Backbone as JSON, one array per atom type, in Angstrom:
{
  "sequence": "MNRLKELRKRDKITQVAFAKDNGIPLRTLQSWENGENQIKPEKAQQLADIFGVSVGYLLGFNIDDVTEDEINFHNNVMERMNKEAFIRFLDFITLSDIVLSDKQIEMIFYQLQDLSELNSDYRYTETDVEKLKSMYSVKLNYMPTEGLIKISNILYKEDAIEEQFEQYKKIID",
  "N": [[12.11, -29.52, 8.13], [15.2, -27.15, 7.29], [15.79, -24.6, 5.14], [18.69, -23.8, 4.85], [20.37, -25.24, 3.21], [19.53, -24.78, 0.67], [18.87, -21.96, 0.49], [22.19, -21.42, 0.7], [22.81, -22.36, -2.08], [21.28, -21.24, -3.79], [22.65, -18.93, -3.73], [25.23, -19.92, -4.65], [27.35, -20.95, -2.92], [29.88, -22.74, -1.78], [29.84, -25.5, 0.69], [32.12, -25.2, 2.03], [32.95, -23.04, 1.61], [31.17, -21.67, 2.36], [30.84, -22.0, 5.25], [33.74, -21.11, 6.2], [34.21, -18.58, 5.77], [31.43, -17.89, 7.22], [32.45, -18.64, 9.96], [32.05, -20.93, 10.79], [32.24, -23.96, 11.77], [32.56, -26.46, 9.67], [31.69, -29.67, 10.14], [29.26, -28.77, 11.57], [27.9, -26.93, 9.99], [27.23, -28.57, 7.61], [25.69, -31.08, 9.68], [23.47, -28.94, 10.45], [22.3, -28.45, 7.54], [21.51, -31.17, 6.84], [19.8, -31.79, 8.45], [20.42, -32.81, 10.75], [20.81, -31.67, 13.41], [19.3, -29.29, 15.24], [19.25, -25.81, 14.65], [20.45, -23.1, 16.6], [18.72, -20.49, 18.23], [19.88, -18.01, 18.11], [22.16, -18.15, 16.43], [20.53, -19.07, 14.0], [18.8, -16.36, 13.61], [21.41, -14.82, 13.07], [21.83, -16.4, 10.55], [19.83, -16.02, 8.85], [20.07, -13.03, 8.72], [22.36, -13.33, 6.96], [21.35, -14.28, 4.52], [19.15, -12.63, 3.77], [16.48, -13.2, 5.03], [13.64, -14.31, 6.44], [13.83, -15.48, 10.14], [11.99, -17.29, 10.3], [11.35, -18.34, 7.81], [13.99, -19.32, 6.81], [13.95, -21.4, 8.54], [12.28, -23.07, 7.65], [9.22, -22.38, 7.7], [7.55, -20.77, 7.02], [6.28, -20.45, 3.65], [6.4, -18.67, 1.24], [8.75, -16.68, -0.36], [9.43, -14.32, 1.55], [10.92, -11.24, 2.44], [11.47, -9.79, 5.84], [11.46, -7.33, 5.48], [9.78, -6.9, 3.33], [7.04, -7.57, 3.92], [6.81, -5.72, 6.38], [6.67, -3.15, 4.62], [4.33, -4.36, 2.87], [2.35, -3.96, 4.8], [2.39, -1.74, 6.02], [1.73, 0.11, 4.03], [-1.04, -1.04, 3.74], [-1.95, -0.25, 5.86], [-2.21, 2.48, 5.91], [-3.48, 2.9, 3.49], [-5.99, 1.92, 4.59], [-6.44, 3.94, 6.55], [-6.79, 6.15, 4.86], [-9.12, 5.21, 3.55], [-10.91, 5.24, 5.91], [-11.03, 7.76, 6.63], [-11.75, 9.01, 4.69], [-14.52, 7.81, 4.59], [-15.63, 8.75, 6.8], [-15.86, 11.37, 6.63], [-17.92, 11.46, 4.72], [-20.09, 10.36, 6.1], [-20.12, 12.33, 8.02], [-20.79, 14.91, 5.95], [-22.98, 13.95, 4.53], [-24.66, 14.27, 7.06], [-25.14, 12.12, 8.68], [-26.46, 10.21, 11.56], [-24.78, 8.62, 13.51], [-23.48, 6.13, 16.23], [-20.22, 6.35, 17.93], [-19.24, 3.3, 17.83], [-20.92, 2.65, 15.94], [-20.24, 3.48, 13.87], [-17.69, 2.21, 13.34], [-18.14, -0.07, 13.14], [-19.71, -0.29, 10.78], [-18.14, 0.65, 8.83], [-16.12, -1.28, 9.47], [-17.47, -3.6, 8.23], [-18.2, -2.96, 5.76], [-16.21, -2.85, 4.24], [-15.48, -6.06, 4.88], [-17.44, -6.88, 2.97], [-16.87, -5.59, 0.65], [-14.46, -7.01, 0.05], [-15.02, -9.8, -0.29], [-16.81, -9.15, -2.26], [-15.14, -8.57, -3.96], [-13.52, -10.86, -4.4], [-14.83, -12.71, -5.43], [-15.79, -11.42, -7.85], [-13.35, -11.77, -9.3], [-13.89, -14.75, -9.25], [-16.27, -15.38, -10.98], [-17.39, -16.29, -13.61], [-19.57, -15.58, -15.49], [-20.2, -12.71, -17.54], [-21.68, -11.11, -17.93], [-24.0, -11.92, -15.7], [-22.17, -10.11, -13.98], [-21.84, -7.89, -15.03], [-24.68, -7.04, -14.47], [-24.87, -7.25, -11.66], [-22.96, -5.28, -10.79], [-23.0, -3.09, -11.77], [-23.37, -0.27, -11.0], [-20.83, 0.07, -9.75], [-19.24, -0.57, -12.45], [-20.11, 1.67, -14.26], [-21.06, 4.06, -12.59], [-20.06, 7.89, -12.55], [-18.13, 10.0, -10.84], [-18.72, 13.23, -9.21], [-18.25, 16.13, -11.46], [-14.92, 17.07, -11.11], [-14.18, 16.34, -8.74], [-12.8, 14.37, -8.0], [-10.2, 15.8, -8.7], [-10.22, 17.16, -6.5], [-10.37, 15.61, -4.28], [-8.27, 14.21, -4.4], [-6.51, 16.02, -3.66], [-7.35, 16.67, -1.01], [-7.09, 14.18, -0.02], [-4.17, 13.46, 0.55], [-0.94, 11.62, 2.16], [-0.21, 13.02, 4.53], [-2.4, 14.53, 5.44], [-4.24, 12.64, 5.93], [-3.25, 11.62, 7.91], [-3.15, 13.82, 9.87], [-6.12, 13.99, 10.11], [-6.95, 11.27, 10.91], [-5.46, 11.13, 13.42], [-6.78, 13.21, 14.58], [-9.49, 11.91, 15.21], [-9.01, 9.94, 16.2], [-8.47, 11.03, 18.94], [-11.28, 12.12, 19.24], [-12.32, 10.17, 20.32], [-10.86, 9.12, 21.84]],
  "CA": [[13.56, -29.1, 7.34], [15.15, -25.94, 7.21], [16.38, -24.08, 4.01], [19.75, -23.22, 4.78], [21.25, -25.54, 1.75], [18.53, -23.95, -0.38], [19.9, -20.63, 0.46], [23.44, -21.54, 0.17], [23.11, -23.18, -3.02], [20.87, -20.13, -4.44], [23.92, -17.57, -3.63], [26.3, -20.32, -5.35], [28.39, -20.74, -2.24], [29.96, -24.0, -1.41], [29.76, -25.58, 1.86], [33.16, -24.97, 2.5], [33.47, -21.73, 1.54], [30.4, -20.54, 3.46], [31.62, -22.3, 6.75], [34.74, -20.7, 6.4], [33.61, -17.24, 5.58], [30.99, -16.8, 8.71], [33.07, -18.94, 11.07], [30.71, -22.26, 11.35], [32.57, -25.59, 11.7], [31.94, -27.55, 8.5], [30.44, -30.46, 10.37], [28.05, -28.25, 12.09], [26.93, -26.82, 8.6], [26.78, -30.19, 7.44], [24.57, -31.47, 10.41], [22.19, -27.96, 10.15], [21.83, -28.47, 6.71], [20.96, -32.37, 6.44], [18.5, -32.0, 9.73], [20.73, -34.09, 12.02], [20.98, -31.04, 14.47], [18.58, -27.91, 15.05], [20.19, -24.72, 14.39], [19.87, -22.25, 17.86], [17.86, -19.31, 17.83], [20.86, -16.77, 17.71], [22.41, -18.34, 15.17], [19.24, -18.87, 13.19], [18.9, -15.11, 13.17], [22.32, -14.86, 12.02], [22.17, -16.77, 9.34], [18.89, -15.41, 8.58], [20.38, -12.01, 8.34], [22.95, -13.43, 5.75], [20.55, -14.57, 3.5], [18.39, -11.61, 3.77], [15.13, -14.13, 4.74], [13.12, -14.15, 7.94], [13.93, -16.79, 10.56], [10.79, -18.67, 9.85], [11.67, -18.96, 6.38], [15.1, -20.02, 7.04], [13.74, -23.05, 9.55], [11.67, -23.96, 6.84], [8.04, -22.52, 8.8], [7.13, -19.65, 5.92], [6.26, -20.98, 2.44], [6.69, -18.06, 0.15], [10.17, -16.41, 0.34], [9.05, -13.24, 1.38], [11.48, -10.97, 3.81], [10.64, -9.02, 6.85], [11.23, -5.54, 4.91], [8.4, -6.71, 2.27], [6.29, -7.96, 4.81], [6.89, -4.26, 6.48], [6.2, -2.44, 3.48], [3.33, -4.2, 2.59], [1.7, -3.61, 5.86], [2.81, -0.02, 6.15], [0.76, 0.41, 3.08], [-2.36, -1.3, 3.82], [-2.45, 0.58, 7.0], [-2.37, 4.14, 5.06], [-4.96, 2.59, 2.36], [-7.13, 1.69, 5.34], [-6.59, 5.21, 7.36], [-7.41, 7.04, 3.79], [-10.31, 4.94, 3.68], [-11.97, 5.14, 7.3], [-11.04, 9.22, 6.91], [-13.05, 9.28, 3.48], [-16.03, 7.28, 5.12], [-16.17, 9.84, 8.05], [-16.46, 12.58, 5.62], [-18.92, 10.86, 3.69], [-20.94, 10.56, 6.97], [-20.32, 14.12, 8.47], [-21.21, 15.58, 4.78], [-24.42, 13.78, 4.0], [-25.67, 14.45, 8.1], [-25.93, 10.69, 8.8], [-26.04, 9.88, 12.55], [-24.3, 6.9, 14.17], [-22.92, 6.09, 17.32], [-19.09, 6.01, 17.36], [-19.19, 1.96, 17.71], [-21.73, 1.86, 14.71], [-19.59, 4.25, 12.73], [-16.49, 1.67, 13.52], [-19.13, -1.29, 12.52], [-20.6, -0.42, 9.0], [-16.72, 0.31, 8.41], [-15.25, -2.66, 8.87], [-18.57, -4.46, 7.58], [-18.2, -2.6, 4.26], [-14.82, -3.23, 4.11], [-15.44, -6.99, 4.63], [-18.21, -6.91, 2.23], [-16.0, -5.39, -0.7], [-13.47, -8.1, -0.14], [-15.95, -10.86, -0.63], [-17.03, -9.14, -3.72], [-13.98, -8.49, -5.19], [-13.05, -12.01, -4.51], [-16.6, -13.38, -5.91], [-15.5, -10.82, -9.15], [-12.54, -12.68, -10.02], [-14.14, -16.36, -9.84], [-17.25, -15.61, -11.37], [-17.08, -16.0, -15.47], [-20.57, -15.28, -16.66], [-19.92, -11.67, -17.75], [-23.41, -10.48, -18.06], [-24.3, -11.41, -14.51], [-21.06, -9.38, -13.64], [-22.21, -6.52, -15.17], [-25.44, -6.58, -14.05], [-24.71, -7.46, -10.55], [-22.03, -4.67, -10.12], [-23.49, -1.79, -13.02], [-23.08, 1.1, -10.37], [-19.24, 0.59, -10.02], [-18.61, -0.53, -13.57], [-20.6, 3.3, -14.8], [-21.33, 5.55, -12.21], [-18.93, 8.69, -12.18], [-18.22, 10.93, -9.38], [-19.24, 14.81, -9.63], [-16.96, 16.38, -12.13], [-13.96, 17.58, -9.87], [-14.52, 15.91, -7.59], [-11.53, 13.57, -7.92], [-8.97, 16.58, -8.27], [-10.36, 17.94, -4.98], [-9.91, 14.65, -3.64], [-6.57, 13.57, -4.71], [-5.61, 17.3, -2.83], [-7.66, 16.51, -0.12], [-6.2, 13.01, 0.84], [-2.45, 13.24, 1.09], [-0.67, 11.17, 3.48], [-0.1, 13.99, 6.09], [-3.62, 15.27, 5.97], [-5.0, 11.5, 6.35], [-2.33, 11.03, 9.31], [-3.51, 14.29, 10.48], [-7.49, 13.75, 10.26], [-7.03, 10.36, 11.62], [-5.38, 11.59, 15.11], [-8.17, 14.15, 15.28], [-10.59, 11.02, 15.15], [-8.47, 9.46, 17.58], [-8.56, 12.15, 20.08], [-12.35, 12.6, 19.91], [-13.24, 8.81, 20.93], [-10.35, 8.48, 23.6]],
  "C": [[13.87, -27.58, 6.94], [15.62, -25.39, 5.71], [17.92, -23.76, 3.77], [20.8, -23.64, 3.08], [20.63, -24.85, 0.42], [19.28, -22.8, -0.58], [21.53, -20.31, -0.12], [23.53, -21.98, -1.26], [22.57, -21.68, -4.17], [21.82, -18.88, -4.01], [25.09, -18.87, -4.08], [27.53, -20.32, -4.55], [28.35, -22.21, -2.15], [29.95, -24.17, 0.41], [30.98, -25.3, 2.67], [33.53, -23.49, 2.71], [32.46, -20.74, 2.73], [30.64, -21.0, 4.83], [32.56, -21.69, 7.01], [34.51, -18.99, 6.78], [32.62, -16.73, 6.89], [31.34, -17.88, 9.65], [32.27, -20.36, 11.74], [31.78, -23.61, 10.9], [32.02, -26.18, 10.57], [31.16, -28.54, 8.72], [29.41, -29.95, 11.1], [27.25, -27.8, 11.0], [26.21, -27.9, 8.15], [25.42, -30.52, 8.23], [23.5, -30.57, 10.3], [21.39, -28.46, 8.49], [21.11, -30.17, 6.13], [20.04, -32.62, 8.04], [19.01, -32.58, 10.86], [20.84, -33.26, 13.39], [20.07, -29.63, 14.17], [19.76, -26.76, 15.14], [19.29, -23.71, 15.86], [19.31, -21.31, 17.14], [19.02, -18.19, 17.2], [21.3, -17.23, 16.41], [21.64, -18.65, 13.78], [19.43, -17.63, 12.42], [20.13, -14.61, 12.25], [22.55, -14.92, 10.39], [20.84, -16.16, 8.43], [19.28, -14.06, 7.76], [21.6, -11.65, 7.26], [22.19, -13.53, 4.87], [19.62, -13.57, 3.1], [16.74, -11.9, 3.66], [14.91, -13.72, 5.92], [13.21, -15.91, 8.79], [12.98, -17.91, 10.34], [10.97, -19.17, 8.72], [12.91, -20.24, 6.23], [15.1, -21.4, 7.7], [12.66, -23.39, 8.66], [9.95, -23.95, 7.18], [7.15, -21.72, 7.6], [7.09, -20.4, 4.32], [6.78, -20.4, 1.04], [8.26, -17.11, 0.83], [10.1, -14.69, 0.39], [9.84, -12.38, 2.57], [10.55, -9.92, 4.66], [10.15, -7.95, 6.41], [10.37, -5.92, 3.83], [7.32, -6.75, 3.11], [5.92, -6.42, 5.64], [6.21, -3.99, 6.18], [4.88, -2.55, 3.59], [2.25, -3.9, 3.81], [1.62, -2.27, 6.12], [1.62, 0.72, 4.96], [-0.72, -0.12, 3.09], [-2.53, -0.53, 5.0], [-2.8, 2.04, 6.69], [-3.71, 3.58, 3.87], [-6.21, 2.67, 3.7], [-7.5, 3.12, 6.11], [-7.35, 5.91, 6.32], [-9.33, 6.84, 3.89], [-11.59, 5.06, 4.55], [-12.0, 7.01, 7.08], [-12.19, 9.66, 5.86], [-14.35, 8.73, 3.96], [-16.53, 8.14, 6.19], [-16.21, 10.81, 7.13], [-17.5, 12.3, 5.04], [-20.09, 10.94, 5.1], [-21.4, 11.9, 7.63], [-21.04, 14.74, 7.11], [-22.67, 15.01, 4.73], [-25.08, 13.42, 5.78], [-26.03, 12.91, 8.53], [-25.26, 10.74, 10.57], [-25.77, 8.89, 13.26], [-23.38, 7.36, 15.58], [-21.15, 6.25, 17.01], [-19.1, 4.15, 16.99], [-19.67, 1.92, 16.37], [-20.87, 2.51, 13.48], [-18.41, 2.78, 12.27], [-17.14, 0.2, 12.65], [-19.18, -1.33, 11.41], [-19.05, -0.37, 8.43], [-16.26, -0.7, 7.86], [-16.25, -3.68, 7.93], [-18.12, -4.18, 6.11], [-16.85, -3.35, 3.74], [-14.61, -4.85, 3.76], [-16.37, -7.73, 3.41], [-17.49, -7.07, 0.87], [-15.16, -6.44, -0.92], [-14.29, -9.21, -0.58], [-16.2, -10.59, -2.38], [-16.09, -9.11, -4.72], [-13.57, -9.74, -5.21], [-13.93, -12.88, -5.66], [-16.18, -12.7, -7.37], [-14.51, -11.58, -9.96], [-12.72, -14.35, -10.46], [-15.47, -16.43, -10.89], [-16.99, -15.06, -13.32], [-18.45, -15.72, -16.12], [-20.53, -13.25, -16.59], [-21.21, -10.79, -17.74], [-24.05, -10.27, -16.92], [-23.2, -10.18, -13.82], [-21.48, -7.88, -13.7], [-23.71, -6.16, -14.56], [-25.39, -6.6, -12.26], [-23.68, -5.89, -9.53], [-21.93, -3.28, -11.29], [-23.3, -0.33, -12.19], [-21.68, 1.19, -10.46], [-18.91, 0.44, -10.91], [-19.54, 1.19, -14.19], [-21.18, 4.56, -13.77], [-19.8, 6.61, -12.17], [-19.12, 9.69, -11.14], [-18.64, 12.36, -9.49], [-18.03, 15.13, -10.3], [-16.03, 17.56, -11.1], [-13.76, 17.26, -9.02], [-12.88, 14.72, -7.17], [-10.23, 14.15, -8.35], [-8.72, 16.99, -6.95], [-9.64, 16.5, -4.28], [-8.86, 13.91, -3.4], [-5.65, 15.11, -3.76], [-6.06, 17.11, -1.51], [-6.94, 15.14, 0.9], [-4.82, 12.91, 0.76], [-2.15, 12.47, 2.04], [-0.75, 11.64, 4.83], [-1.44, 14.39, 6.69], [-4.62, 14.02, 6.43], [-4.25, 11.35, 7.98], [-3.01, 11.89, 9.98], [-5.04, 14.44, 11.12], [-7.65, 12.17, 11.14], [-6.39, 10.33, 13.33], [-6.3, 12.51, 15.58], [-9.43, 13.27, 15.81], [-10.09, 10.36, 16.32], [-8.5, 10.1, 18.9], [-10.05, 12.24, 20.45], [-12.93, 11.51, 20.5], [-12.2, 8.33, 21.84], [-11.09, 9.41, 24.45]]
}
């Protein structure tokens, strides 16, 4: 079932006013809202734009009320964070004089990310505080070398990360 009626009511618009304002015959609007007729793709896009939601959400496919802009913003932030983490990892490998193949570097990086995600989820579900303290004692107690955080913030600005990531891509291509 589509969410046309729900979205229209959310915006406190009557069927008559919405139909008139958007050039839709009232009977057509009613049949869409009641699920008697399917909304055609081009009309679905227009309606989604009017309500500021995705077509998928309008048609009842998405369970979350998330706009395409919010999804794109989230994806861009995640991409920047992943690039920064990867550049930091490359810097660590290089400075530590660890010799790995290109494939091993990527494999280990993604494996570390997966493990971190699993551990992060576990930390939120585990209720035994003492167990958590013993399992993650380094994470909780280790302090980076003095001044490293200030230098790190300077080194890992967005433009520097992009530059380093592009350099990495050129090397492996």
